[in-house]
C-alpha positions as CSV (number, residue, x, y, z in Angstrom):
1,M,-7.8,-8.3,3.7
2,R,-6.4,-7.6,7.1
3,D,-9.9,-8.1,8.6
4,A,-10.1,-11.5,6.9
5,Y,-6.8,-12.5,8.4
6,A,-7.9,-11.2,11.8
7,D,-11.3,-13.0,11.6
8,T,-9.6,-16.3,10.6
9,S,-7.0,-15.9,13.3
10,R,-9.7,-15.3,16.0
11,R,-11.7,-18.3,14.8
12,L,-8.6,-20.6,14.8
13,T,-7.5,-19.3,18.2
14,Q,-11.0,-19.9,19.6
15,R,-11.1,-23.4,18.2
16,K,-7.6,-24.2,19.7
17,L,-8.9,-22.9,23.1
18,D,-12.0,-25.1,22.8
19,I,-9.8,-28.2,22.0
20,T,-7.6,-27.4,25.1
21,T,-10.7,-27.1,27.3
22,L,-12.2,-30.3,26.0
23,S,-8.9,-32.2,26.4
24,N,-8.6,-30.9,30.0
25,A,-12.2,-32.0,30.7
26,A,-11.4,-35.5,29.2
27,L,-8.3,-35.8,31.4
28,E,-10.3,-34.9,34.4
29,R,-12.9,-37.6,33.6
30,L,-10.0,-40.1,33.0
31,L,-8.6,-39.2,36.4
32,R,-12.0,-39.6,38.1
33,G,-12.5,-43.0,36.4
34,T,-15.6,-42.1,34.4
35,I,-13.9,-42.9,31.0
36,T,-11.3,-45.5,30.1
37,D,-7.7,-44.9,28.9
38,A,-8.7,-46.1,25.4
39,Q,-11.7,-43.6,25.3
40,Y,-9.4,-40.8,26.5
41,K,-6.8,-41.6,23.8
42,A,-9.5,-41.9,21.1
43,F,-10.8,-38.5,22.0
44,V,-7.5,-36.6,22.6
45,E,-5.4,-37.9,19.6
46,P,-7.5,-36.4,16.8
47,N,-7.9,-33.2,18.8
48,T,-4.2,-33.0,19.3
49,R,-3.6,-33.4,15.5
50,E,-6.2,-30.7,14.9
51,A,-4.5,-28.4,17.4
52,E,-1.2,-28.9,15.6
53,Q,-2.8,-28.1,12.3
54,I,-4.3,-24.9,13.8
55,E,-0.8,-23.9,15.0
56,E,0.5,-24.3,11.5
57,Q,-2.4,-22.3,10.1
58,L,-1.9,-19.5,12.6
59,A,1.9,-19.4,11.8
60,T,1.0,-19.2,8.0
61,L,-1.5,-16.4,8.7
62,A,1.0,-14.5,10.8
63,Q,3.5,-14.7,7.9
64,K,0.9,-13.5,5.4
65,R,-0.1,-10.6,7.6
66,V,3.6,-9.6,7.9
67,T,4.0,-9.8,4.2
68,L,0.8,-7.8,3.6
69,E,2.0,-5.1,6.0
70,E,5.4,-5.0,4.2
71,I,3.7,-4.7,0.8
72,T,1.4,-2.0,2.2
73,K,4.3,0.0,3.5
74,Q,6.2,-0.4,0.2
75,V,3.1,0.8,-1.8
76,E,2.6,3.7,0.6
77,A,6.3,4.8,0.2
78,E,6.1,4.4,-3.6
79,A,2.9,6.3,-3.8
80,I,4.4,9.2,-1.9
81,D,7.4,9.3,-4.2
82,L,5.6,8.6,-7.5
83,A,8.2,10.6,-9.5
84,G,11.1,8.8,-7.9
85,T,9.3,5.5,-8.5
86,W,8.8,6.3,-12.1
87,K,12.5,7.3,-12.6
88,G,13.8,4.1,-11.1
89,A,11.2,1.8,-12.7
90,T,11.7,-0.7,-15.5
91,L,9.7,-0.4,-18.7
92,E,7.3,-3.1,-17.4
93,D,6.9,-1.3,-14.1
94,K,6.1,1.9,-15.9
95,Q,3.5,0.2,-18.0
96,S,2.0,-1.4,-15.0
97,L,1.8,2.0,-13.2
98,Q,0.4,3.6,-16.3
99,R,-2.3,0.9,-16.5
100,S,-3.2,1.3,-12.8
101,L,-3.7,5.0,-13.2
102,F,-5.2,5.3,-16.7
103,G,-6.7,1.9,-17.5
104,A,-5.6,-0.5,-20.3
105,R,-4.7,2.2,-22.8
106,L,-3.3,5.7,-22.8
107,A,-4.0,7.2,-26.3
108,Y,-1.7,9.6,-27.9
109,D,-2.9,12.1,-30.5
110,P,-0.2,13.8,-32.7
111,I,-1.9,17.2,-32.4
112,Q,-3.3,17.1,-28.8
113,G,-0.8,14.7,-27.3
114,F,-2.0,12.8,-24.2
115,L,-4.6,15.4,-23.3
116,N,-7.3,14.2,-25.7
117,S,-10.8,13.0,-25.4
118,Q,-9.8,9.3,-25.8
119,N,-8.1,9.5,-22.4
120,F,-11.2,10.1,-20.4
121,L,-9.7,9.1,-17.1
122,L,-6.8,11.4,-17.5
123,M,-9.1,14.2,-18.6
124,E,-11.4,13.6,-15.6
125,K,-8.4,13.7,-13.2
126,L,-7.0,16.8,-14.8
127,T,-10.4,18.6,-14.7
128,A,-10.8,17.7,-11.0
129,F,-7.3,18.9,-10.3
130,L,-8.0,22.2,-12.1
131,V,-11.3,22.7,-10.4
132,E,-9.6,22.1,-7.0
133,G,-6.8,24.4,-8.0
134,A,-9.3,27.1,-8.9
135,R,-10.7,26.9,-5.3
136,D,-7.3,26.8,-3.7
137,S,-4.9,29.4,-5.0
138,S,-2.0,27.9,-3.0
139,V,-2.1,25.0,-5.4
140,L,-1.3,27.3,-8.3
141,E,1.3,29.2,-6.2
142,R,3.1,25.9,-5.4
143,W,2.9,24.8,-9.0
144,E,4.5,28.1,-10.1
145,N,7.2,27.8,-7.5
146,D,7.8,24.1,-8.4
147,A,8.0,25.0,-12.1
148,G,10.9,27.4,-11.4
149,L,8.9,30.4,-12.6
150,P,10.2,33.7,-10.9
151,N,8.0,35.2,-8.3
152,E,6.7,38.7,-8.8
153,E,9.0,40.0,-6.1
154,E,12.0,38.5,-7.9
155,S,11.2,40.2,-11.2
156,P,9.6,43.6,-10.6
157,V,7.9,45.3,-13.5
158,G,8.7,48.9,-14.2
159,V,11.5,51.2,-13.4
160,G,13.4,51.3,-10.1
161,D,13.1,54.3,-7.8
162,G,16.7,55.3,-8.1
163,D,18.1,53.4,-5.1
C-alpha cells in the first residue's frame, strides 16, 4: 500500500512539475509576443486549476500515508504484546483477533477442548511450534522458566552431602 501511495505521489508531483514547465514556457512566449494574452490565459487557467487539484491530492495522500504509518506502528506494538492486547481488549476485539488468527470459527470439543481436529489452523500452528521447539531446546527451557517450573538446580534430587 505504501508503494501505491509513493507511486501516485511521484506521478502527481511529476504532473505538477510538467504544468509549471508548460506555464513558464507559455509566459515566455507571451513576453516574446508569439501568443496573445487571451491565448495565454486560455492555456494557463485550466493548468492552474489542475495544479491546485494536484496539491489537494498530494495533501490527502500525505495524510493517508501518515495514518497508514500510525496504524502500522499500532499493529506492530499490539502484535508484540499480544497477551496485553488480549487482556485489555473488548469482547468484539477478542473475537476479531481470534478470527484473524484462526479463521471464522474456533471449535470447542468437551473432551479435547480447543486442541481438536476441527481447528486445523490451530493444530498446524501448534505442530509447527512443537517441531521448531524440538529443534531448539532453548524454546522448551524458556517455556519451562516462563511456566514457573523449578529448575533442576533449585530442586535437587537425592540426599544432601551433609553440608
